[in-house]
RODO-2510 file (C-alpha; in nm, 4 decimals, decimal comma):
residues 130
     n   res          X          Y          Z
     1     m    -3,3766    -2,0502     2,0682
     2     v    -3,2613    -2,0521     1,7128
     3     k    -3,5094    -2,1604     1,4503
     4     n    -3,3885    -2,4081     1,1885
     5     m    -3,2968    -2,1969     0,8882
     6     g    -3,3975    -2,4565     0,6306
     7     e    -3,1918    -2,6003     0,3495
     8     k    -3,2020    -2,2853     0,1344
     9     n    -3,0408    -2,0521     0,3879
    10     k    -2,8282    -2,3115     0,5643
    11     m    -2,4609    -2,2485     0,4928
    12     s    -2,1770    -2,4580     0,6249
    13     w    -1,8466    -2,2989     0,7112
    14     y    -1,6909    -2,4504     0,3984
    15     k    -1,9381    -2,2841     0,1616
    16     i    -1,8593    -1,9474     0,3159
    17     a    -1,4835    -2,0159     0,3352
    18     k    -1,4416    -2,1030    -0,0319
    19     d    -1,4792    -1,7329    -0,1151
    20     f    -1,1860    -1,6411     0,1104
    21     d    -0,9337    -1,6926    -0,1697
    22     k    -1,1089    -1,4409    -0,3933
    23     r    -1,1505    -1,2002    -0,1039
    24     n    -0,7827    -1,2314    -0,0124
    25     v    -0,6801    -1,1482    -0,3694
    26     v    -0,8942    -0,8343    -0,3536
    27     n    -0,7496    -0,7481    -0,0111
    28     h    -0,3940    -0,7807    -0,1443
    29     k    -0,4814    -0,5513    -0,4360
    30     i    -0,6204    -0,2944    -0,1926
    31     i    -0,3099    -0,3122     0,0255
    32     y    -0,0816    -0,2759    -0,2792
    33     l    -0,2732     0,0272    -0,4058
    34     e    -0,2679     0,1912    -0,0612
    35     d     0,1098     0,1429    -0,0456
    36     i     0,1495     0,2987    -0,3909
    37     k    -0,0786     0,5845    -0,2855
    38     n     0,1392     0,6585     0,0191
    39     i     0,4553     0,6471    -0,1921
    40     l     0,3072     0,8863    -0,4483
    41     k     0,2055     1,1312    -0,1752
    42     r     0,5662     1,1328    -0,0546
    43     l     0,7002     1,1659    -0,4095
    44     s     0,4849     1,4732    -0,4726
    45     k     0,6784     1,6437    -0,1910
    46     l     1,0158     1,4826    -0,2559
    47     i     1,0294     1,6152    -0,6117
    48     f     1,1089     1,9631    -0,4760
    49     q     1,4055     1,8343    -0,2746
    50     s     1,5552     1,5676    -0,4993
    51     a     1,4120     1,5364    -0,8462
    52     t     1,6392     1,2489    -0,9486
    53     m     1,5406     1,0387    -0,6476
    54     a     1,1708     1,1066    -0,7086
    55     k     1,2106     1,0147    -1,0757
    56     q     1,3927     0,6942    -0,9843
    57     s     1,1224     0,5937    -0,7333
    58     n     0,8523     0,6667    -0,9896
    59     s     1,0382     0,4547    -1,2452
    60     n     1,0484     0,1674    -0,9958
    61     i     0,6708     0,1873    -0,9579
    62     i     0,6215     0,1944    -1,3357
    63     s     0,8454    -0,1082    -1,3873
    64     s     0,6492    -0,3122    -1,1321
    65     k     0,4580    -0,6018    -1,2849
    66     k     0,1512    -0,5347    -1,0703
    67     i     0,1034    -0,1829    -1,2043
    68     t     0,0289    -0,3190    -1,5526
    69     s    -0,3114    -0,4247    -1,4180
    70     y    -0,4015    -0,0565    -1,3908
    71     p    -0,3326     0,0989    -1,7354
    72     l    -0,4809     0,4424    -1,6541
    73     l    -0,2607     0,4730    -1,3482
    74     q     0,0404     0,3530    -1,5451
    75     e    -0,0183     0,6172    -1,8146
    76     i    -0,0336     0,8939    -1,5533
    77     l     0,2905     0,7741    -1,3951
    78     i     0,4675     0,7456    -1,7328
    79     e     0,3652     1,1027    -1,8139
    80     a     0,4901     1,2162    -1,4726
    81     d     0,8181     1,0322    -1,5260
    82     a     0,8769     1,2123    -1,8559
    83     i     0,8545     1,5588    -1,6984
    84     a     0,9976     1,4879    -1,3528
    85     l     1,3232     1,6763    -1,4059
    86     d     1,1735     1,9648    -1,6056
    87     s     0,8599     2,0597    -1,4132
    88     p     0,8365     1,9599    -1,0465
    89     w     0,4995     2,1328    -1,0047
    90     r     0,3474     1,9339    -1,2912
    91     f     0,5004     1,6130    -1,1514
    92     a     0,3422     1,6816    -0,8121
    93     s     0,0096     1,7531    -0,9827
    94     l     0,0252     1,4240    -1,1747
    95     c     0,1083     1,2372    -0,8535
    96     e    -0,2030     1,3846    -0,6929
    97     e    -0,4050     1,2851    -0,9999
    98     a    -0,2692     0,9309    -0,9655
    99     v    -0,3679     0,9285    -0,5972
   100     l    -0,7249     1,0232    -0,6933
   101     s    -0,7271     0,7447    -0,9521
   102     i    -0,6041     0,5006    -0,6876
   103     n    -0,8749     0,6133    -0,4454
   104     n    -1,1402     0,5408    -0,7093
   105     q    -0,9890     0,1994    -0,7784
   106     i    -0,9777     0,1177    -0,4054
   107     e    -1,3447     0,2104    -0,3673
   108     m    -1,4369    -0,0196    -0,6576
   109     l    -1,2371    -0,3039    -0,5029
   110     k    -1,3998    -0,2507    -0,1635
   111     n    -1,7446    -0,2621    -0,3262
   112     e    -1,6470    -0,5818    -0,5068
   113     r    -1,5289    -0,7335    -0,1781
   114     t    -1,8550    -0,6366    -0,0096
   115     k    -2,0568    -0,7998    -0,2878
   116     m    -1,8512    -1,1179    -0,2578
   117     m    -1,9085    -1,1403     0,1150
   118     n    -2,2771    -1,0457     0,0861
   119     i    -2,3528    -1,4160     0,1207
   120     e    -2,3052    -1,3846     0,4968
   121     k    -2,5767    -1,1189     0,5187
   122     n    -2,8332    -1,3562     0,3680
   123     i    -2,8071    -1,5874     0,6680
   124     t    -3,0716    -1,4807     0,9158
   125     v    -3,1164    -1,6000     1,2703
   126     e    -3,4720    -1,6000     1,3932
   127     k    -3,5354    -1,5956     1,7636
   128     g    -3,8458    -1,7036     1,9452
   129     w    -4,0557    -2,0077     2,0094
   130     i    -4,0640    -2,2834     1,7541
***
């Protein structure tokens, strides 16, 4: 049997669902950053085969409107773009630095998402005789 949880802990599906919009925004940010991370990993290897193509792909990432939300990442990519044709090893190093920055940002977003959905953990079901 499930004990009545009382008015304080009683949550309807709507009260829980109203946070889905915020959670979905965070999820889309995480997905975008993971896509950028995968592209940068490929670019750090592509620079040794075709520097102009790697520079062009990096420029496309920099010109994206979403990347302006992450100024530290944008600065790293701008620096990498400036030296792409001159120093492929430095470009690859900056791509790896950007990947580490993205990993930190993803972890912060995942923690934020967990805090938002912490409301579900507060609902307890008590079993036993009433």
